[in-house]
C-alpha positions as CSV (number, residue, x, y, z in Angstrom):
1,X,13.6,15.5,-67.5
2,X,12.5,17.2,-63.8
3,X,10.2,17.0,-61.0
4,X,9.4,19.7,-58.7
5,X,9.8,20.0,-55.3
6,X,6.9,22.4,-53.8
7,X,8.9,22.9,-50.7
8,X,12.1,23.9,-52.1
9,X,10.0,26.9,-54.1
10,X,8.2,28.2,-51.1
11,X,11.1,28.1,-49.1
12,X,13.1,29.7,-52.6
13,X,10.4,32.1,-52.5
14,X,11.0,33.2,-48.8
15,X,14.4,33.5,-49.3
16,X,14.3,36.1,-52.1
17,X,11.6,38.2,-50.5
18,X,13.5,38.3,-46.9
19,X,16.4,39.4,-49.1
20,X,14.5,41.9,-50.8
21,X,12.9,43.3,-48.1
22,X,16.3,45.2,-47.1
23,X,19.2,47.4,-48.0
24,X,21.4,46.2,-45.5
25,X,21.4,42.5,-46.7
26,X,23.1,43.5,-49.9
27,X,26.4,44.2,-47.4
28,X,25.5,40.8,-46.0
29,X,24.9,39.0,-48.8
30,X,28.7,39.8,-50.3
31,X,30.1,37.6,-47.9
32,X,27.8,34.6,-48.4
33,X,29.5,32.3,-51.0
34,X,27.9,31.4,-54.4
35,X,25.8,27.3,-52.9
36,X,25.0,29.1,-49.7
37,X,22.1,30.9,-47.5
38,X,22.1,33.1,-44.6
39,X,19.8,31.6,-41.5
40,X,18.9,33.8,-37.9
41,X,18.5,30.6,-35.1
42,X,17.2,31.4,-31.6
43,X,14.8,31.8,-29.8
44,X,16.2,34.8,-28.4
45,X,19.5,36.5,-29.1
46,X,19.2,35.3,-32.6
47,X,22.7,33.7,-34.4
48,X,23.7,33.8,-38.0
49,X,24.4,30.8,-40.4
50,X,25.9,30.6,-43.5
51,X,24.3,27.1,-45.0
52,X,23.9,24.9,-47.5
53,X,21.4,25.5,-50.3
54,X,21.5,21.8,-50.5
55,X,19.5,21.0,-47.1
56,X,16.7,22.3,-48.7
57,X,16.2,19.1,-50.4
58,X,16.2,17.2,-46.8
59,X,12.8,16.3,-45.5
60,X,13.5,17.5,-41.9
61,X,14.8,21.2,-42.8
62,X,11.9,21.8,-45.4
63,X,10.1,20.6,-42.0
64,X,11.9,23.4,-39.8
65,X,11.3,25.8,-42.3
66,X,7.7,24.9,-42.2
67,X,7.8,26.1,-38.5
68,X,10.0,28.9,-39.7
69,X,7.0,30.1,-41.8
70,X,4.2,29.2,-39.6
71,X,6.0,31.4,-36.5
72,X,6.9,34.3,-38.6
73,X,6.0,34.7,-42.1
74,X,7.5,35.9,-44.8
75,X,8.7,38.9,-42.6
76,X,12.0,38.3,-41.7
77,X,13.5,41.5,-39.9
78,X,17.1,40.0,-39.6
79,X,17.6,40.1,-43.6
80,X,17.1,36.6,-43.7
81,X,15.3,33.3,-42.6
82,X,14.8,33.6,-39.3
83,X,14.5,29.5,-37.4
84,X,12.7,30.2,-33.7
85,X,14.3,26.9,-32.2
86,X,17.8,27.0,-30.2
87,X,21.2,26.6,-31.0
88,X,21.6,22.8,-30.3
89,X,18.7,21.9,-31.9
90,X,19.2,24.0,-35.3
91,X,23.4,22.5,-35.1
92,X,21.9,18.5,-33.7
93,X,20.0,19.0,-37.1
94,X,22.1,20.7,-39.6
95,X,24.9,17.5,-38.2
96,X,22.4,14.9,-39.3
97,X,22.6,16.2,-42.9
98,X,24.6,14.8,-46.0
99,X,25.9,18.0,-47.7
């Protein structure tokens, strides 16, 4: 018995699209452990974070991804999902999520 989570499906699609957009991404994904994915966070200068895929289930993180989609769409030039918030805000939000 299963159930569908539309937010996770769209986030997964955006991750797959962003990973397939760049040949440089292949070398970057090698250092990401199974069960994790890379995001780039920052308003001006982007910092890379490797976070657990389980965050995709959390409504707070899904809201953050929706905001990223509104600002960047599915074109992520950094090779991973780009999240348009301050590093402080991202760290504060992820500290409230359970792994």
